[in-house]
Structures are given as C-alpha cells and as structure tokens.
N, C-alpha and C positions, 0 to 999 in steps of 0.2 A: 358454464365456469369460467370464471375471469381467464384472459390469456396469460401465458408466461411472460416475463420482464427480462429484460438484458441489463446486465449493469457491467461498469467498465472500471477496472483496477489500474491505476498507473502509478508508479512510484518512483523515489529517487532521482528527482530532477536536478538536484543540485544547483539551482539559479543561483546568481549573484547579482548584486546591485544594480552592477551596470549591466545594461541588456545585451551589449556587444562583447562582454567580456569571455573569456574562453578558461576553463578549468581542466587541467591536464591534459591539455590540447583540444578539449572538446567546446564547441560552440554549444553551450548547454541550452539556451533559450531558444536557438533555430532548431535545435533537435526535438524538444518539447513542441514546437509549433509543427514540426512535421509529424510527428506523433498524433496529435490534435486534429491534423487536417487527415490522417488515414482513419481515425476514429469517425470522423463526420463521413466519410465515405462507406466505411465497412461496417458501422453501425449506426446508423443515423436513426433508429429508434430507442437507443440508449435511455433508460429509464432514471438512472441516476450514475455519479461519477463518485470513485473513492479514491483519495490521495493518500498513499502509504507511507509518507514519511520522507525526511530528508530532503525537503522542497527548496529551501535556500539555505545554499553552503555556507556562506559568510552572516547568516541570520541577521541581514539586514531588513529596516523598514521598507527601503525603497524595493527589495526584492520581494517581499510579501505585498507590498501594495500593487506592483506591476501582476503579480500572478493572481491577485483578486481581481483586477480589471480582466484579466481573461476568463476567469471562473464566471463573471458576470454576463459574459458573452454566450456561456455554453446556454444558459436560460434551463439549467435541470438541477435538481438538489445534489449538492456537493457533500459529502462527508469525507473528515481529514482528522490527519493525527499526525505527531510529532516523532521524528526520527533521531538519531545521535547528532545530526547536523541539522539541528534546529533550535530555535529560541522557542519555548511553547506558549509563553506569555505574549512575546510578539506576535507570533503567529496568529493566536487566538484573538487579539488585536485588531491585526490587519486583515484576517481573510473574512470580511464580513458576508461574503457570498457563499460561504462553506458552514456548516456544522462541526466544529472541531471537538473531539473527544467526548463524543454523545452517541446516543441511539437515533437511528433513523428506522422508520417504515415505510417499506416501499413493497408493492402487489403481494400484501399479505405475509411479507417477510420481515425480520428485523435485523438490523445492521448494527453492529456494536464496534465503536473505532476506541481503542485503549491507547492511551500514553503510555510507550516504554522508555521515553529520554530518561537518560541519569545523568545528572551533572557531572562534567569532567571525566567522562567515560564513552567508549566507543560501543560497550556492552549495555544491555539494556534492563529495565526491569518493571514490572507492572504496581507492583506496592499492593499492600494488605488494604489499603482502601477502596481503591480500583476494583480490587477480586470481591471485595464484598459487596459492593454494588453491582458488579455483573452477576454475582450469585443471585443477589435481591430481584433484580430485574428479570432474570431467567425464569425465577421461581413465579412470578407475578403475570409473565406472557408466555403462553405455552407456544406460541407459532412459530414456525423454523426460522431458525435463526443462523447467521454468520458472524463469527468473530474476527474481526481485522487488528492487526498489531504489526507494528515495523520490524522487531527483532524475531527471526524465527524460532519458536520455541523447540525446536528439535533439531539435531544435527544435519547440515546439508551436504557434508561430505569433503569439504574443505577445510583443514585443519584451522586455517589462520582465520577463517569467519565463524566456525562452531566456537571458536576462543572469546568471540564477542557478541555471542548470542544472547538470550533471555535468562536472565539469572534465576528468576523464580519461577520457571519454567514448572516445577511439579506442584507447586501451589496453584497455577494456572489449570495444569491437567486435572486437578481434584476438584476444579469449580465445572470443568469442561464435562467430565464423567458423571458429575449428578445431573446432568441435564442432556437427554438423549435428541433433544429437537434442536441441539446444536449439530450442525450440518457439516461445517467445515471451518477451518482456519485460514486466514490469507495476510501473508507477508510480504514484505519486501526487504532492504538491508543487502541481499546477497549478490544483487547484479547478476541474476543468472535464473535460469527456469528450473524449478523442481515439483515433482509431486512426491510427498512423503505422507506418513502417517503420526497422528500426534492424540494422545488420548482415545485412540480408537476411532478417531476422525481423520478423513482426507487432511492434509497441510499443503497449501499451494504457495510455493514462492513466485513471485512474479519478475521479470527482468525490468533493469532500470529503462528510464527513455534516453540515457546517454550511454557511456561506456560499460562494458559487459567483462565481466571476472570468469577466468577459466574454471568450469567445473572440476571436481575431485583435485584441486590442487592442494599440496601442503602449504607453501607459501604463497605471498601475494603474484597474482598473475592475471593478466588482461586476456580477454578471447577476442583479438581483433576481427575473428571472422563472423562473430555473432553481432545481429543488429539488434538495436534498441525495441523495446516492444512493450505489452501491454496484455493484460488478461482481460477474456470476457466471460462472465458468468450469467448462465441463462436458468432462472429460478422458475419453476413451475407453481401452479397455486396447490398441488396436493404436496408440497415438500420435497419434490425431487430438483437436483440440480446437475447441470454439466459445467465443465471449463474448459476453455481453450487457450493458447497464448498465439497473439499476431504479431510479426516481426515486421519492422518498418526498414527495409533495406535503404530506401532514398534518405534516411537519417544517419545511416551510418556512412554513406558515399559524401553527403555533404557536410557534416557536422566533425566527423572522428580524424 
C-alpha cells in the first residue's frame, strides 16, 4: 500500500507590496518566512501546500510576484484560493507556481480550492457555477476528497466573524452531502483555530500566519497570547485523515 502523505494548509498572510511593510503592527512578510522555516523543519516531507486566501492584503502585483518567488523555492505542488483581501484575477496572473481555484490530485486524494471572494464584501460566496463544477467533479472522481475555501461555511462562535462568513453555505452543504467521499472542509479567514462540523463532515479552521483573533468574542478582539500557525493534514491511502495545528512562537515574538 502506498504511504500516507502530509499536506500543509497555511492561510491569511496579508502580505503587502513592500517586503518590509507592517500591517496592524505586524511585519507580515517576516512572519510568513518564520512560519515557512518552521514547516521546513517540522514537516520536511510535505507533499503539497494549500494557501487558504487573504494572501496579499493590498492586492498588489508586487506582493503576488514576491509570493510567487517564494513558492517557486518550495519545489512542491501548491494549490491556492482567494480570500476577501485578494484580487482573484491578479492572483491567478502572478502566482505562476501555484494552481489557483482548481483541483489537485495527491497521494490518491483530490483537493478542491474554491474561490469565495465577493467584490466589495468581507463575506464570501462560492456561486452556482463553482458549486455545479464541484458537484460534477465529485461525481466523476470517487477517490477521497478535501474541499478548501477561505470563508468558514459554519459559525466559528465569534459573532463578528460569523457575520462575514460564507453566504451560500446551504448550497455548498447540499453538494457535500451528496458525496460521502468528501472527508473534510478546511478554511481560513477567522485567524483562529477551530474544529467544527459542516454537512456532517469535519470542518477545520486554520490560524493565520500573522495576528490572531480572540475565540468566542462578540466584537473584534485580538488574541495577543496566541502565536501564528499552520495546519498539517495527514492523508492515508485508504481514505482516513488526521489534522493538527502547529504554532510558531518565534513569529509572534519577532513580528507582532
């Protein structure tokens, strides 16, 4: 039997056009570099990387181009999706070393990256066309699947974040429920860690690579005690999976 494979899901970089720029007091580029350094040591056998959206906060070509240079150095397959703080077209044009808003096969599994960017909104929407395509591809390919989307499709327990979640969650749930080989949904956006349930499947929310938000808060609140992090997904050839989050304390101390 083939060996298990490990994927890394990292999200919410909020990079800027200038490499040394700070956002909300965070040196976002340096924070991402420290997270990637940790991945290099902790998950050296990562088979692929999934970028969960909100990659370049100011949506500049320079920011995406610099990120693409970093992706080229990884030397692994990369799957990427847009968040509300992204320009999907510019992202697709400049991330030449990533597959954007598409399907990737790895280790006998299929990974789907959905575009939930909604113009002029912090909330997200997948849309009927993407849902139709997802449904069709899941019908054609019965191997185990993970669905990645920036906006969580279920409440995370923070009222202000839940108000800007995925608007067409019921339509996505209807697709997921038709396909039992979808093993989990993986999201970003909330800048915190959570393990939830959506459409009868695990729904994992991955912390950001920069500042963290306080869980269970009614209004906006940062969590200064929590470090940036990423998620490691281990996929077995028989369709089982495990998930864990790794925090990078060095990134909090050096960049926050």
